[in-house]
Short mmCIF file of the C-alpha atoms (twelve columns), coordinates in Angstrom:
data_MODEL
# 
_entry.id   MODEL 
# 
loop_
_atom_site.group_PDB 
_atom_site.id 
_atom_site.type_symbol 
_atom_site.label_atom_id 
_atom_site.label_alt_id 
_atom_site.label_comp_id 
_atom_site.label_asym_id 
_atom_site.label_seq_id 
_atom_site.Cartn_x 
_atom_site.Cartn_y 
_atom_site.Cartn_z 
_atom_site.pdbx_PDB_model_num 
ATOM 1   C CA . MET A 1   229.518 94.636  -70.303 1 
ATOM 2   C CA . ALA A 2   228.473 92.768  -67.192 1 
ATOM 3   C CA . SER A 3   229.626 89.191  -66.844 1 
ATOM 4   C CA . GLN A 4   227.004 86.418  -67.082 1 
ATOM 5   C CA . SER A 5   226.115 84.505  -63.911 1 
ATOM 6   C CA . PRO A 6   227.662 81.065  -63.842 1 
ATOM 7   C CA . ALA A 7   225.420 78.280  -64.919 1 
ATOM 8   C CA . PRO A 8   223.708 76.462  -62.036 1 
ATOM 9   C CA . GLN A 9   225.076 73.003  -61.097 1 
ATOM 10  C CA . GLN A 10  223.004 70.081  -62.218 1 
ATOM 11  C CA . THR A 11  221.306 68.654  -59.191 1 
ATOM 12  C CA . VAL A 12  218.857 65.879  -58.495 1 
ATOM 13  C CA . HIS A 13  216.053 67.474  -56.508 1 
ATOM 14  C CA . LEU A 14  214.700 64.549  -54.448 1 
ATOM 15  C CA . VAL A 15  211.137 65.117  -53.065 1 
ATOM 16  C CA . GLU A 16  210.108 62.308  -50.696 1 
ATOM 17  C CA . SER A 17  208.434 62.402  -47.233 1 
ATOM 18  C CA . ASP A 18  209.566 58.958  -46.314 1 
ATOM 19  C CA . LEU A 19  212.998 59.536  -44.655 1 
ATOM 20  C CA . ALA A 20  214.275 55.954  -45.099 1 
ATOM 21  C CA . SER A 21  213.336 55.733  -48.742 1 
ATOM 22  C CA . ARG A 22  214.715 59.260  -49.423 1 
ATOM 23  C CA . ALA A 23  218.013 58.465  -47.686 1 
ATOM 24  C CA . ALA A 24  218.480 55.250  -49.707 1 
ATOM 25  C CA . VAL A 25  217.807 57.008  -53.105 1 
ATOM 26  C CA . ALA A 26  219.923 59.981  -52.042 1 
ATOM 27  C CA . ARG A 27  222.853 57.637  -51.123 1 
ATOM 28  C CA . LEU A 28  222.617 55.664  -54.389 1 
ATOM 29  C CA . LEU A 29  222.613 58.878  -56.421 1 
ATOM 30  C CA . ARG A 30  225.594 60.396  -54.459 1 
ATOM 31  C CA . ASP A 31  227.474 57.249  -54.765 1 
ATOM 32  C CA . ASN A 32  227.123 57.522  -58.542 1 
ATOM 33  C CA . GLY A 33  228.454 61.101  -58.557 1 
ATOM 34  C CA . TYR A 34  225.287 63.108  -58.427 1 
ATOM 35  C CA . ASP A 35  224.668 66.239  -56.381 1 
ATOM 36  C CA . VAL A 36  221.425 65.755  -54.416 1 
ATOM 37  C CA . ALA A 37  219.142 68.287  -52.727 1 
ATOM 38  C CA . GLU A 38  216.399 66.759  -50.420 1 
ATOM 39  C CA . TYR A 39  212.947 68.061  -49.698 1 
ATOM 40  C CA . ASP A 40  210.092 66.651  -47.555 1 
ATOM 41  C CA . ASP A 41  207.341 67.644  -50.030 1 
ATOM 42  C CA . SER A 42  206.582 69.646  -53.222 1 
ATOM 43  C CA . GLU A 43  205.772 72.842  -51.126 1 
ATOM 44  C CA . GLU A 44  209.229 72.775  -49.623 1 
ATOM 45  C CA . PHE A 45  210.821 72.352  -53.055 1 
ATOM 46  C CA . ALA A 46  208.784 75.190  -54.485 1 
ATOM 47  C CA . SER A 47  209.557 77.557  -51.585 1 
ATOM 48  C CA . ALA A 48  213.243 76.833  -51.862 1 
ATOM 49  C CA . ALA A 49  213.500 78.155  -55.443 1 
ATOM 50  C CA . ASP A 50  214.950 81.726  -55.244 1 
ATOM 51  C CA . GLU A 51  217.201 81.314  -58.276 1 
ATOM 52  C CA . PRO A 52  217.323 79.203  -61.491 1 
ATOM 53  C CA . ARG A 53  218.022 75.570  -60.773 1 
ATOM 54  C CA . ALA A 54  219.410 72.764  -63.098 1 
ATOM 55  C CA . GLY A 55  219.132 69.002  -63.154 1 
ATOM 56  C CA . CYS A 56  215.935 67.151  -62.598 1 
ATOM 57  C CA . VAL A 57  213.162 66.451  -59.990 1 
ATOM 58  C CA . VAL A 58  212.621 62.999  -58.610 1 
ATOM 59  C CA . ILE A 59  209.313 63.084  -56.718 1 
ATOM 60  C CA . SER A 60  207.157 60.483  -55.007 1 
ATOM 61  C CA . ALA A 61  203.801 60.401  -56.690 1 
ATOM 62  C CA . ASP A 62  202.192 58.781  -53.572 1 
ATOM 63  C CA . GLN A 63  202.370 62.009  -51.562 1 
ATOM 64  C CA . GLY A 64  200.557 64.058  -54.202 1 
ATOM 65  C CA . SER A 65  201.890 64.788  -57.599 1 
ATOM 66  C CA . MET A 66  203.624 67.950  -58.510 1 
ATOM 67  C CA . ASP A 67  201.782 69.513  -61.360 1 
ATOM 68  C CA . ARG A 68  203.220 71.265  -64.358 1 
ATOM 69  C CA . GLY A 69  202.262 74.657  -63.036 1 
ATOM 70  C CA . MET A 70  204.441 74.215  -59.888 1 
ATOM 71  C CA . ILE A 71  207.392 72.956  -62.018 1 
ATOM 72  C CA . ARG A 72  207.095 75.745  -64.589 1 
ATOM 73  C CA . ASP A 73  206.592 78.396  -61.941 1 
ATOM 74  C CA . GLN A 74  210.214 77.981  -60.790 1 
ATOM 75  C CA . PRO A 75  212.849 80.446  -61.955 1 
ATOM 76  C CA . GLY A 76  214.607 79.568  -65.096 1 
ATOM 77  C CA . ALA A 77  213.842 76.663  -67.407 1 
ATOM 78  C CA . PRO A 78  211.290 74.075  -66.133 1 
ATOM 79  C CA . LEU A 79  213.125 71.018  -64.627 1 
ATOM 80  C CA . PRO A 80  212.517 67.419  -66.109 1 
ATOM 81  C CA . VAL A 81  210.456 65.239  -63.661 1 
ATOM 82  C CA . ILE A 82  210.819 61.579  -62.709 1 
ATOM 83  C CA . TYR A 83  207.854 60.112  -60.703 1 
ATOM 84  C CA . VAL A 84  208.237 57.203  -58.376 1 
ATOM 85  C CA . SER A 85  205.292 55.225  -56.837 1 
ATOM 86  C CA . GLN A 86  204.534 52.245  -54.715 1 
ATOM 87  C CA . VAL A 87  201.352 51.649  -56.684 1 
ATOM 88  C CA . ASP A 88  201.292 50.461  -60.245 1 
ATOM 89  C CA . ASP A 89  198.668 53.017  -61.385 1 
ATOM 90  C CA . VAL A 90  198.318 52.908  -65.111 1 
ATOM 91  C CA . ARG A 91  196.201 56.128  -65.186 1 
ATOM 92  C CA . ALA A 92  198.680 58.028  -62.979 1 
ATOM 93  C CA . SER A 93  201.591 56.808  -65.050 1 
ATOM 94  C CA . VAL A 94  199.895 57.869  -68.299 1 
ATOM 95  C CA . GLU A 95  199.053 61.322  -66.901 1 
ATOM 96  C CA . ALA A 96  202.550 61.734  -65.783 1 
ATOM 97  C CA . MET A 97  204.017 60.945  -69.160 1 
ATOM 98  C CA . LYS A 98  201.460 63.174  -70.849 1 
ATOM 99  C CA . SER A 99  202.523 66.026  -68.518 1 
ATOM 100 C CA . GLY A 100 206.085 65.615  -69.747 1 
ATOM 101 C CA . ALA A 101 207.603 63.373  -67.136 1 
ATOM 102 C CA . VAL A 102 210.781 61.649  -68.127 1 
ATOM 103 C CA . ASP A 103 209.770 58.441  -66.488 1 
ATOM 104 C CA . PHE A 104 207.433 56.719  -63.932 1 
ATOM 105 C CA . LEU A 105 209.202 54.198  -61.772 1 
ATOM 106 C CA . LEU A 106 207.803 51.729  -59.245 1 
ATOM 107 C CA . LYS A 107 209.046 51.182  -55.666 1 
ATOM 108 C CA . PRO A 108 211.231 49.522  -54.707 1 
ATOM 109 C CA . ILE A 109 213.133 51.475  -57.311 1 
ATOM 110 C CA . ASP A 110 215.471 49.562  -59.644 1 
ATOM 111 C CA . LYS A 111 218.765 51.380  -59.267 1 
ATOM 112 C CA . HIS A 112 219.689 50.881  -62.960 1 
ATOM 113 C CA . ALA A 113 216.333 52.181  -64.206 1 
ATOM 114 C CA . LEU A 114 216.724 55.194  -61.804 1 
ATOM 115 C CA . LEU A 115 220.211 56.027  -62.967 1 
ATOM 116 C CA . ARG A 116 219.212 55.699  -66.654 1 
ATOM 117 C CA . ALA A 117 216.211 58.045  -66.030 1 
ATOM 118 C CA . VAL A 118 218.302 60.633  -64.242 1 
ATOM 119 C CA . ALA A 119 220.923 60.526  -67.031 1 
ATOM 120 C CA . ALA A 120 218.222 61.108  -69.547 1 
ATOM 121 C CA . ALA A 121 216.759 63.889  -67.468 1 
ATOM 122 C CA . PHE A 122 219.998 65.700  -67.170 1 
ATOM 123 C CA . GLU A 123 220.615 65.516  -70.908 1 
ATOM 124 C CA . LEU A 124 217.055 66.872  -71.486 1 
ATOM 125 C CA . ASP A 125 217.673 69.601  -68.922 1 
ATOM 126 C CA . HIS A 126 220.810 70.680  -70.720 1 
ATOM 127 C CA . ARG A 127 219.145 70.966  -74.009 1 
ATOM 128 C CA . GLU A 128 216.097 72.828  -72.639 1 
ATOM 129 C CA . ARG A 129 218.149 75.228  -70.560 1 
ATOM 130 C CA . SER A 130 220.283 76.097  -73.576 1 
ATOM 131 C CA . ALA A 131 217.077 76.757  -75.550 1 
ATOM 132 C CA . PHE A 132 215.654 78.738  -72.716 1 
ATOM 133 C CA . ILE A 133 218.738 80.945  -72.413 1 
ATOM 134 C CA . ALA A 134 218.538 81.596  -76.232 1 
ATOM 135 C CA . ARG A 135 214.903 82.562  -75.916 1 
ATOM 136 C CA . GLN A 136 215.641 84.832  -72.923 1 
ATOM 137 C CA . SER A 137 218.397 86.599  -75.026 1 
ATOM 138 C CA . ILE A 138 215.978 87.197  -77.912 1 
ATOM 139 C CA . ARG A 139 213.334 88.597  -75.569 1 
ATOM 140 C CA . SER A 140 215.875 90.938  -73.967 1 
ATOM 141 C CA . CYS A 141 216.769 92.219  -77.443 1 
ATOM 142 C CA . ALA A 142 213.191 92.756  -78.333 1 
ATOM 143 C CA . VAL A 143 212.458 94.696  -75.197 1 
ATOM 144 C CA . SER A 144 214.898 97.303  -76.392 1 
ATOM 145 C CA . LEU A 145 212.884 98.133  -79.452 1 
ATOM 146 C CA . THR A 146 210.826 101.294 -79.637 1 
ATOM 147 C CA . PRO A 147 207.145 101.095 -80.410 1 
ATOM 148 C CA . ARG A 148 207.777 102.135 -84.087 1 
ATOM 149 C CA . GLU A 149 210.663 99.622  -84.389 1 
ATOM 150 C CA . ARG A 150 208.323 96.905  -83.138 1 
ATOM 151 C CA . GLN A 151 205.849 97.774  -85.943 1 
ATOM 152 C CA . VAL A 152 208.569 97.620  -88.473 1 
ATOM 153 C CA . PHE A 153 209.896 94.367  -86.936 1 
ATOM 154 C CA . GLU A 154 206.429 92.746  -87.326 1 
ATOM 155 C CA . ALA A 155 205.976 94.163  -90.839 1 
ATOM 156 C CA . VAL A 156 209.368 93.155  -92.174 1 
ATOM 157 C CA . THR A 157 209.105 89.584  -90.770 1 
ATOM 158 C CA . SER A 158 205.702 89.257  -92.320 1 
ATOM 159 C CA . GLY A 159 207.335 89.746  -95.771 1 
ATOM 160 C CA . LEU A 160 206.026 93.145  -96.572 1 
ATOM 161 C CA . MET A 161 208.155 95.433  -98.874 1 
ATOM 162 C CA . ASN A 162 209.503 98.684  -97.569 1 
ATOM 163 C CA . LYS A 163 207.243 100.796 -99.667 1 
ATOM 164 C CA . VAL A 164 204.135 98.880  -98.398 1 
ATOM 165 C CA . ILE A 165 205.360 99.303  -94.778 1 
ATOM 166 C CA . ALA A 166 205.862 103.039 -95.414 1 
ATOM 167 C CA . TYR A 167 202.364 103.385 -96.675 1 
ATOM 168 C CA . ASP A 168 200.772 101.403 -93.836 1 
ATOM 169 C CA . LEU A 169 202.671 103.335 -91.108 1 
ATOM 170 C CA . GLY A 170 202.388 106.697 -92.797 1 
ATOM 171 C CA . ILE A 171 206.178 107.304 -92.954 1 
ATOM 172 C CA . SER A 172 208.735 107.660 -95.692 1 
ATOM 173 C CA . GLU A 173 210.386 104.596 -97.225 1 
ATOM 174 C CA . ILE A 174 213.730 106.084 -96.087 1 
ATOM 175 C CA . MET A 175 212.547 106.015 -92.427 1 
ATOM 176 C CA . VAL A 176 211.393 102.450 -92.939 1 
ATOM 177 C CA . LYS A 177 215.017 101.519 -94.033 1 
ATOM 178 C CA . VAL A 178 216.369 103.497 -91.012 1 
ATOM 179 C CA . HIS A 179 214.033 101.555 -88.500 1 
ATOM 180 C CA . ARG A 180 214.713 98.350  -90.274 1 
ATOM 181 C CA . GLY A 181 218.475 98.892  -89.798 1 
ATOM 182 C CA . ARG A 182 217.989 99.555  -86.097 1 
ATOM 183 C CA . VAL A 183 215.810 96.547  -85.678 1 
ATOM 184 C CA . MET A 184 218.414 94.313  -87.304 1 
ATOM 185 C CA . ARG A 185 221.153 95.791  -85.065 1 
ATOM 186 C CA . LYS A 186 219.228 95.599  -81.815 1 
ATOM 187 C CA . MET A 187 218.105 92.030  -82.521 1 
ATOM 188 C CA . ASN A 188 221.684 91.034  -83.391 1 
ATOM 189 C CA . SER A 189 220.571 89.789  -86.857 1 
ATOM 190 C CA . ARG A 190 222.698 90.012  -89.936 1 
ATOM 191 C CA . THR A 191 220.183 88.403  -92.258 1 
ATOM 192 C CA . LEU A 192 216.431 88.570  -92.792 1 
ATOM 193 C CA . PRO A 193 215.957 84.790  -92.236 1 
ATOM 194 C CA . ASP A 194 217.610 85.123  -88.828 1 
ATOM 195 C CA . LEU A 195 215.298 88.024  -87.995 1 
ATOM 196 C CA . VAL A 196 212.222 86.039  -89.025 1 
ATOM 197 C CA . ARG A 197 213.440 83.054  -86.893 1 
ATOM 198 C CA . LYS A 198 213.813 85.272  -83.862 1 
ATOM 199 C CA . TYR A 199 210.327 86.760  -84.448 1 
ATOM 200 C CA . ASP A 200 208.853 83.245  -84.667 1 
ATOM 201 C CA . VAL A 201 210.636 82.400  -81.379 1 
ATOM 202 C CA . LEU A 202 208.959 85.440  -79.740 1 
ATOM 203 C CA . GLN A 203 205.563 84.522  -81.008 1 
ATOM 204 C CA . GLN A 204 205.962 80.918  -79.828 1 
ATOM 205 C CA . THR A 205 207.081 82.092  -76.349 1 
ATOM 206 C CA . LEU A 206 204.136 84.423  -76.143 1 
ATOM 207 C CA . ALA A 207 201.742 81.582  -77.098 1 
ATOM 208 C CA . GLU A 208 203.323 79.212  -74.470 1 
ATOM 209 C CA . SER A 209 202.972 81.844  -71.835 1 
ATOM 210 C CA . THR A 210 199.322 82.381  -72.696 1 
ATOM 211 C CA . GLU A 211 198.605 78.659  -72.538 1 
ATOM 212 C CA . LEU A 212 200.511 78.295  -69.227 1 
ATOM 213 C CA . ARG A 213 198.341 80.952  -67.581 1 
ATOM 214 C CA . LYS A 214 195.279 79.096  -68.785 1 
ATOM 215 C CA . ILE A 215 196.553 75.914  -67.313 1 
ATOM 216 C CA . THR A 216 197.487 77.573  -64.045 1 
ATOM 217 C CA . ALA A 217 194.039 79.102  -63.749 1 
ATOM 218 C CA . LEU A 218 192.408 75.755  -64.166 1 
ATOM 219 C CA . ASN A 219 194.423 74.124  -61.370 1 
# 
């Protein structure tokens, strides 16, 4: 079995075009033990993503906000975002929080507020990355199913009895049991409730992907 890639180091991805402001924030974060990667703008941040990243994004809202599509288009789990701005724009802050931002801070940045926000973002990133890895594992298992096994997978998790599945698919009840056993094995499930949970995760992931495509198309 191939060994898993090591988890990426949690990093504060600092997106700020003002060099003096960026240097001050980067120094504060590094002095408090954080690894920091610096970018001039959101395009540079996006183009630098060639592998999954961990941590959070601290971005200046004054230079043009980074939308959810750009964040979610990165490899791996989406990174939590902290916006900073020189303008106390209520509408912008509300929109940022609705889009899932961890916080919206005003310049000059209060160092304690920033450090609290980054700590919260790192904790959120850890949870979401763990959930993302679990979803990816379930998807990888599901890909290994044959078309017939997928049919049985859906039918079994819908609560249908073996004899009903056999009738619907035009196969024997014995073959349903065979396919069911293979589905359980390939999905690494020992119980029906666990199999149902994994099916629900797959359906939720599919729904989220569909919604993301709609959002991206509108932007």
